[in-house]
SEKOL-457815 format. One line per 2 residues: number of its first residue (from 1); their letters; for each residue x, y, z of C-alpha. Coordinates in nm, 4 decimals. Example, Ala and Ser with C-alpha at 12.3 -4.5 7.8 and 13.67 -1.06 7.14 Angstrom:
<sepas>
1	AS	1.2300,-0.4500,0.7800 ~ 1.3670,-0.1060,0.7140 .
</sepas>
This chain:
<sepas>
1	MA	-1.7535,0.1902,-3.2949 ~ -1.6663,0.0431,-2.9546 .
3	PR	-1.4886,0.2817,-2.7135 ~ -1.1137,0.2344,-2.6838 .
5	KL	-0.9940,0.0299,-2.3895 ~ -0.6628,0.0614,-2.2046 .
7	QV	-0.4418,-0.2397,-2.2830 ~ -0.3073,-0.3613,-1.9482 .
9	AC	-0.0612,-0.6264,-1.8300 ~ -0.0183,-0.7514,-1.4746 .
11	SG	0.3263,-0.8392,-1.3402 ~ 0.3136,-1.0894,-1.0545 .
13	LG	0.0278,-1.3295,-0.9877 ~ 0.0724,-1.3979,-0.6189 .
15	RM	-0.1913,-1.3211,-0.3580 ~ -0.2273,-0.9524,-0.4522 .
17	GA	-0.1258,-0.9738,-0.8166 ~ -0.3953,-1.2295,-0.8954 .
19	RH	-0.6562,-0.9968,-0.7484 ~ -0.5297,-0.7051,-0.9576 .
21	AL	-0.5428,-0.9231,-1.2688 ~ -0.9019,-1.0263,-1.2042 .
23	HF	-1.0042,-0.6668,-1.1300 ~ -0.8714,-0.5459,-1.4650 .
25	LN	-1.0186,-0.8504,-1.6377 ~ -1.3678,-0.8447,-1.4896 .
27	RT	-1.4347,-0.5217,-1.3017 ~ -1.2709,-0.2387,-1.4980 .
29	PR	-1.4954,-0.1776,-1.8027 ~ -1.2578,0.0669,-1.9743 .
31	AE	-0.9547,-0.1638,-1.9482 ~ -0.8608,-0.4855,-2.1227 .
33	LV	-0.6179,-0.7230,-1.9563 ~ -0.4056,-0.8592,-2.2416 .
35	AA	-0.1008,-1.0091,-2.0707 ~ 0.0426,-1.1269,-1.7391 .
37	FT	0.3902,-1.2143,-1.6152 ~ 0.5103,-1.4529,-1.3464 .
39	PE	0.8210,-1.6716,-1.3123 ~ 0.6508,-1.8968,-1.0560 .
41	PS	0.5217,-2.2340,-1.1887 ~ 0.2311,-2.2422,-0.9425 .
43	EV	0.1193,-1.8962,-1.0552 ~ 0.1532,-1.9944,-1.4211 .
45	AW	-0.0743,-2.2917,-1.3499 ~ -0.3303,-2.0589,-1.1871 .
47	AK	-0.3113,-1.8210,-1.4853 ~ -0.3725,-2.1005,-1.7351 .
49	IH	-0.7003,-2.1723,-1.5588 ~ -0.8190,-1.8201,-1.4717 .
51	LE	-0.6639,-1.5925,-1.7357 ~ -0.5551,-1.7799,-2.0476 .
53	PS	-0.9097,-1.8903,-2.1471 ~ -0.9991,-1.5183,-2.1729 .
55	GI	-0.7282,-1.4673,-2.4343 ~ -0.4621,-1.3317,-2.1988 .
57	TI	-0.1024,-1.4129,-2.2921 ~ 0.1050,-1.5518,-2.0051 .
59	YT	0.4754,-1.4629,-1.9976 ~ 0.7579,-1.5948,-1.7798 .
61	DY	0.9959,-1.3216,-1.9054 ~ 0.9146,-0.9665,-1.7909 .
63	DE	1.1016,-0.7925,-2.0737 ~ 0.9174,-1.0050,-2.3280 .
65	ML	0.5852,-0.9088,-2.1717 ~ 0.6714,-0.5405,-2.2112 .
67	RH	0.6960,-0.6019,-2.5866 ~ 0.3409,-0.7388,-2.6054 .
69	PG	0.1706,-0.5765,-2.9092 ~ -0.0369,-0.2716,-2.8167 .
71	LE	0.0460,-0.2844,-2.4454 ~ -0.0147,0.0541,-2.2776 .
73	AV	-0.0008,0.0024,-1.8993 ~ 0.1578,-0.2317,-1.6467 .
75	VV	0.0410,-0.3211,-1.2960 ~ 0.3467,-0.4141,-1.0872 .
77	AT	0.2403,-0.6511,-0.8099 ~ 0.5468,-0.8700,-0.7678 .
79	VT	0.7621,-0.9108,-0.4566 ~ 0.8556,-0.5710,-0.3078 .
81	TV	1.2261,-0.6028,-0.3849 ~ 1.1629,-0.5807,-0.7616 .
83	HA	0.8848,-0.3190,-0.7619 ~ 1.1179,-0.0332,-0.8545 .
85	EQ	1.3157,-0.2264,-1.1173 ~ 1.0025,-0.3393,-1.2972 .
87	AI	0.8318,0.0004,-1.2691 ~ 1.1364,0.1744,-1.4194 .
89	KA	1.1600,-0.0780,-1.7046 ~ 0.7912,-0.0207,-1.7833 .
91	IQ	0.8387,0.3570,-1.7807 ~ 1.1390,0.3268,-2.0098 .
93	AN	0.9224,0.1123,-2.2398 ~ 0.6718,0.4005,-2.2498 .
95	KH	0.4020,0.2295,-2.0400 ~ 0.1782,0.3791,-1.7717 .
97	VL	0.2464,0.2163,-1.4317 ~ 0.0381,0.1256,-1.1293 .
99	CE	0.2871,-0.0076,-0.8736 ~ 0.1855,-0.1835,-0.5544 .
101	KP	0.3095,-0.0238,-0.2340 ~ 0.5815,0.0426,-0.1391 .
103	LS	0.7844,0.1525,-0.4412 ~ 1.0840,-0.0078,-0.2706 .
105	TS	1.2205,-0.0848,0.0747 ~ 1.4862,0.1844,0.0125 .
107	VE	1.4414,0.5621,-0.0042 ~ 1.7052,0.5986,-0.2757 .
109	IS	1.5595,0.3238,-0.4944 ~ 1.2073,0.4611,-0.4444 .
111	QS	1.3337,0.8010,-0.5580 ~ 1.4726,0.6406,-0.8731 .
113	VV	1.1166,0.5549,-0.9785 ~ 1.0166,0.9193,-0.9350 .
115	DA	1.3227,1.0270,-1.1345 ~ 1.2342,0.7853,-1.4153 .
117	SK	0.8757,0.9130,-1.4244 ~ 1.0004,1.2686,-1.4670 .
119	TK	1.1708,1.1683,-1.7928 ~ 0.8304,1.0636,-1.9315 .
121	PH	0.5865,1.3260,-1.7991 ~ 0.3117,1.2107,-2.0369 .
123	LK	0.2904,0.8782,-1.8523 ~ 0.0745,0.8127,-1.5461 .
125	VM	0.2820,0.6535,-1.2697 ~ 0.1024,0.5814,-0.9425 .
127	CG	0.1817,0.3944,-0.6219 ~ -0.1127,0.1808,-0.5126 .
129	FS	-0.2074,0.3065,-0.1689 ~ -0.5465,0.1370,-0.1622 .
131	RR	-0.6974,0.3276,0.1315 ~ -0.6827,0.6473,-0.0746 .
133	FD	-0.9634,0.4897,-0.2807 ~ -1.1800,0.3710,0.0082 .
135	AS	-1.5151,0.5501,0.0362 ~ -1.4990,0.5820,0.4159 .
137	YR	-1.1481,0.7307,0.4187 ~ -1.2462,0.9741,0.1445 .
139	DA	-1.5570,1.0751,0.3354 ~ -1.3552,1.1310,0.6542 .
141	FD	-1.0988,1.3392,0.4656 ~ -1.3706,1.5584,0.3129 .
143	RM	-1.5257,1.6142,0.6560 ~ -1.1882,1.7041,0.8070 .
145	DS	-1.1035,1.9252,0.5107 ~ -1.4304,2.1152,0.5564 .
147	GA	-1.3290,2.2059,0.9122 ~ -1.5643,1.9636,1.0893 .
149	IG	-1.3100,1.8766,1.3618 ~ -1.1134,2.2002,1.3737 .
151	RP	-0.7392,2.1725,1.3226 ~ -0.6248,1.8083,1.2873 .
153	SV	-0.3544,1.7561,1.5478 ~ -0.3217,1.3877,1.6394 .
155	FR	-0.3406,1.0973,1.3972 ~ -0.3732,0.7417,1.5271 .
157	SQ	-0.3836,0.4513,1.2813 ~ -0.3259,0.0781,1.2724 .
159	TC	-0.2863,-0.2107,1.0297 ~ -0.3492,-0.5379,1.2089 .
161	DK	-0.3433,-0.8673,1.0189 ~ -0.5144,-1.1857,1.1254 .
163	LD	-0.2664,-1.4400,1.2591 ~ -0.1346,-1.6648,0.9815 .
165	PS	0.0119,-1.9741,1.1515 ~ 0.1596,-2.0983,0.8217 .
167	GF	0.4719,-1.8870,0.8696 ~ 0.4016,-1.6749,0.5608 .
169	FV	0.4944,-1.3480,0.7309 ~ 0.8242,-1.4923,0.8543 .
171	EY	0.9406,-1.5831,0.5042 ~ 0.7943,-1.2617,0.3623 .
173	AQ	0.9933,-1.0549,0.6142 ~ 1.3175,-1.1144,0.4229 .
175	FS	1.1727,-0.9135,0.1315 ~ 0.9212,-0.6778,0.2972 .
177	GG	1.1548,-0.4170,0.4466 ~ 1.0078,-0.4763,0.7925 .
179	IF	0.6715,-0.4286,0.9557 ~ 0.6748,-0.0469,0.9401 .
181	VD	0.7717,-0.0344,0.5710 ~ 0.5348,-0.3120,0.4686 .
183	CN	0.2447,-0.2975,0.7118 ~ 0.2303,0.0584,0.8504 .
185	IH	0.3161,0.2136,0.5131 ~ -0.0598,0.2484,0.4579 .
187	DI	-0.1022,0.4373,0.7849 ~ 0.2013,0.6559,0.7135 .
189	DL	0.0571,0.7475,0.3743 ~ -0.2758,0.8314,0.5378 .
191	AL	-0.1037,1.0616,0.7867 ~ 0.0642,1.2440,0.4985 .
193	WY	-0.2719,1.2694,0.3215 ~ -0.4664,1.3993,0.6202 .
195	FG	-0.1923,1.6213,0.7626 ~ -0.0804,1.7400,0.4192 .
197	QD	0.1778,1.6087,0.1761 ~ 0.4139,1.8925,0.2675 .
199	SI	0.4303,1.7812,0.6326 ~ 0.7898,1.7576,0.7574 .
201	VK	0.8988,1.4991,1.0121 ~ 1.0601,1.6279,1.3322 .
203	SV	1.1324,1.2957,1.5051 ~ 1.0520,0.9253,1.4955 .
205	VA	1.0774,0.6522,1.7552 ~ 0.9638,0.2899,1.7428 .
207	MG	0.9602,-0.0304,1.9402 ~ 0.8218,-0.3790,1.8959 .
209	IT	0.7971,-0.7371,2.0172 ~ 0.7809,-1.0876,1.8711 .
211	AV	0.4849,-1.2187,2.0658 ~ 0.3946,-1.5204,1.8502 .
213	QP	0.6605,-1.5537,1.5774 ~ 1.0097,-1.5274,1.7314 .
215	EL	1.1614,-1.6449,1.4001 ~ 1.1067,-1.2899,1.2725 .
217	RK	1.4067,-1.1774,1.4773 ~ 1.6489,-1.3294,1.2254 .
219	YK	1.5208,-1.0723,0.9746 ~ 1.5284,-0.7893,1.2303 .
221	DV	1.1501,-0.7742,1.2318 ~ 0.8657,-0.8058,1.4834 .
223	DN	0.5029,-0.9183,1.4817 ~ 0.3821,-0.6164,1.6812 .
225	GV	0.5217,-0.2686,1.6354 ~ 0.4436,0.0790,1.7673 .
227	GI	0.5822,0.3932,1.6079 ~ 0.5437,0.7599,1.6970 .
229	VE	0.6135,1.0333,1.4427 ~ 0.6283,1.3988,1.5419 .
231	FW	0.5813,1.6546,1.2647 ~ 0.6991,2.0132,1.2644 .
233	GG	0.4047,2.2463,1.3241 ~ 0.2654,2.0655,1.6265 .
235	KL	0.1226,1.7416,1.4820 ~ 0.1646,1.3895,1.6120 .
237	AY	0.1053,1.0471,1.4528 ~ 0.0869,0.7128,1.6341 .
239	FY	0.1092,0.3886,1.4345 ~ 0.0402,0.0321,1.5461 .
241	SS	0.1005,-0.2776,1.3374 ~ 0.0325,-0.6404,1.4211 .
243	RM	0.0487,-0.9827,1.2600 ~ -0.1384,-1.1705,1.5331 .
245	MA	-0.5016,-1.0599,1.5499 ~ -0.7160,-1.3567,1.6545 .
247	AG	-1.0569,-1.2406,1.5318 ~ -0.9589,-1.1117,1.1881 .
249	QH	-0.8292,-0.8044,1.0072 ~ -0.8626,-0.4768,1.1979 .
251	DM	-0.7397,-0.1657,1.0194 ~ -0.8669,0.1561,1.1752 .
253	TE	-0.7834,0.5241,1.1985 ~ -0.8637,0.8189,1.4234 .
255	VI	-0.8079,1.1807,1.3294 ~ -0.8265,1.3998,1.6402 .
257	GT	-0.8793,1.7703,1.5931 ~ -0.9154,2.0743,1.8143 .
259	EG	-1.2945,2.0575,1.7813 ~ -1.3737,1.6901,1.7363 .
261	KL	-1.2627,1.3472,1.6181 ~ -1.3194,1.1247,1.3172 .
263	SI	-1.2943,0.7447,1.3432 ~ -1.2788,0.5079,1.0464 .
265	NA	-1.3552,0.1385,1.0983 ~ -1.3192,0.1564,1.4755 .
267	NP	-1.5595,-0.1377,1.5107 ~ -1.5007,-0.3574,1.2051 .
269	IG	-1.7753,-0.5768,1.0613 ~ -1.7623,-0.8460,0.7966 .
271	TL	-2.1381,-0.8496,0.7416 ~ -2.4401,-0.6902,0.9075 .
273	VE	-2.5241,-1.0216,1.0748 ~ -2.5076,-1.0367,1.4567 .
275	MS	-2.5136,-1.3718,1.6345 ~ -2.6941,-1.3904,1.9681 .
277	EP	-2.5484,-1.6868,2.1551 ~ -2.5534,-1.8165,2.5142 .
279	TG	-2.2277,-1.6364,2.5896 ~ -2.3356,-1.3046,2.4379 .
281	IR	-2.3716,-1.1225,2.1078 ~ -2.0930,-1.1292,1.8510 .
283	RE	-2.0247,-1.0393,1.4902 ~ -1.7527,-1.1546,1.2566 .
285	IP	-1.4966,-0.9220,1.1036 ~ -1.3086,-0.9508,0.7711 .
287	PH	-1.0452,-1.2273,0.7758 ~ -0.7868,-1.0378,0.5705 .
289	YY	-0.6942,-0.6977,0.4271 ~ -0.8697,-0.7651,0.0975 .
291	GR	-1.1911,-0.8466,0.2813 ~ -1.1997,-0.4878,0.4078 .
293	FE	-1.0646,-0.3025,0.1034 ~ -1.1838,-0.5063,-0.1968 .
295	QA	-1.3953,-0.2244,-0.3387 ~ -1.1115,0.0243,-0.2859 .
297	FV	-0.8877,-0.1872,-0.5106 ~ -1.1593,-0.1957,-0.7778 .
299	TE	-1.2011,0.1828,-0.7559 ~ -0.8238,0.2203,-0.7814 .
301	AN	-0.8159,0.0146,-1.1034 ~ -1.0969,0.2161,-1.2584 .
303	EF	-0.9590,0.5577,-1.1620 ~ -0.6091,0.4667,-1.2830 .
305	TA	-0.7583,0.3526,-1.6137 ~ -0.9561,0.6755,-1.6515 .
307	AC	-0.6459,0.8843,-1.5769 ~ -0.4537,0.7026,-1.8516 .
309	LD	-0.7289,0.7169,-2.1145 ~ -0.8518,1.0705,-2.0449 .
311	DL	-0.5189,1.2260,-1.9396 ~ -0.6579,1.3094,-1.5951 .
313	KL	-0.4522,1.4189,-1.2968 ~ -0.3702,1.1339,-1.0599 .
315	PF	-0.5274,1.1630,-0.7102 ~ -0.1903,1.2019,-0.5334 .
317	KL	0.1752,1.2686,-0.6141 ~ 0.4304,0.9936,-0.6620 .
319	TG	0.6766,1.1860,-0.4440 ~ 0.4515,1.1115,-0.1466 .
321	AV	0.5329,0.7417,-0.1867 ~ 0.9017,0.8227,-0.1349 .
323	QA	0.8178,1.0289,0.1707 ~ 0.6190,0.7372,0.3156 .
325	VK	0.9120,0.4973,0.2619 ~ 1.1483,0.7493,0.4248 .
327	IG	0.9331,0.7548,0.7387 ~ 0.8838,0.3767,0.7368 .
329	CA	1.2587,0.3139,0.7039 ~ 1.3331,0.5585,0.9867 .
331	LQ	1.0823,0.3791,1.2110 ~ 1.2372,0.0415,1.1237 .
333	ES	1.5822,0.1815,1.2025 ~ 1.4612,0.3168,1.5360 .
335	LN	1.3051,-0.0224,1.6149 ~ 1.6375,-0.2002,1.5631 .
337	SG	1.8692,0.0642,1.7119 ~ 1.6539,0.1572,2.0099 .
339	KK	1.7234,0.5241,1.9354 ~ 1.5017,0.8192,1.8594 .
341	IY	1.5803,0.9833,1.5259 ~ 1.5604,1.3580,1.4718 .
343	FD	1.5168,1.5787,1.1642 ~ 1.5572,1.9521,1.1129 .
345	ET	1.2876,2.1854,0.9760 ~ 1.3841,2.0987,0.6189 .
347	GR	1.3483,1.7241,0.6827 ~ 1.7226,1.6571,0.6918 .
349	RL	1.8585,1.3971,0.9368 ~ 2.0376,1.5513,1.2331 .
351	EK	2.2642,1.2486,1.2738 ~ 2.4134,0.9902,1.0439 .
353	AA	2.1954,0.6869,0.9713 ~ 2.2851,0.3826,1.1782 .
355	L	2.1763,0.1293,0.9147 .
</sepas>
């Protein structure tokens, strides 16, 4: 008898959703992609070519998709503003959920996903922070955790996208929650992972510029942002985000301890090929985020599937996703208000929010 496979549906077939769908279709042996949802005609056309021939049912109504016979799990990869709504509906329909980051652009709405998951404790509900599944980041964490660099004290991390002259990031900014919530959310989550999920923020301050896409200002966003987060207990995190890298995607992290330092992807490479040319030696780097973290997404799909089928503990708590959004929103608020924001030792704001 063939081993049972997890019956999965993918919601959203945009840039990231299509990749999730193909991962569960072709690269997750213990899962079977049975359905997909999208309201977008162009995405439906893509699905009819790439998914429907494999027997996958395409829906343009999300609620109808949730009623697909035998469906057990949903991957939510739609626009950020509906992540929480769709995740909660799936939970209420008794489905496991893998939700793309962030859960929402709001702390309160993100918390509502956690609250919904608590009503169905038998379900696996996970926020898709892809770097948690990257082999290099896991290796660095294990080395730090073993005491290789002493006490981790300073965390420096960046998410830097290759410049997209099409204007994609300008239009996306109206839904993304801002560069710190959308872009640096990965780095914020990493800081909480490496420093400890119980880390409490003491202060945040942020600033940014629109160096190449001034249209972002109408959405109160920037194309380059810097944020500094101070944690109680003497730990500091520095985040940099950018939408204008010329050479390609450069996402890197440094963890600085009292006895050493760990660097992840400090010198990015797309392949092991180096080109010796009259002007010098160069190498190409990945052109986009997926080019760097493709295997991490595949690992994520497989580990989520195993957790659902074998009732395994998820690799990190869903509450951490709310904490990451809280920090990202505070940084975005500081960016737009020009003010430093303070928190007490319990994590409570010391002044009323300005936004």
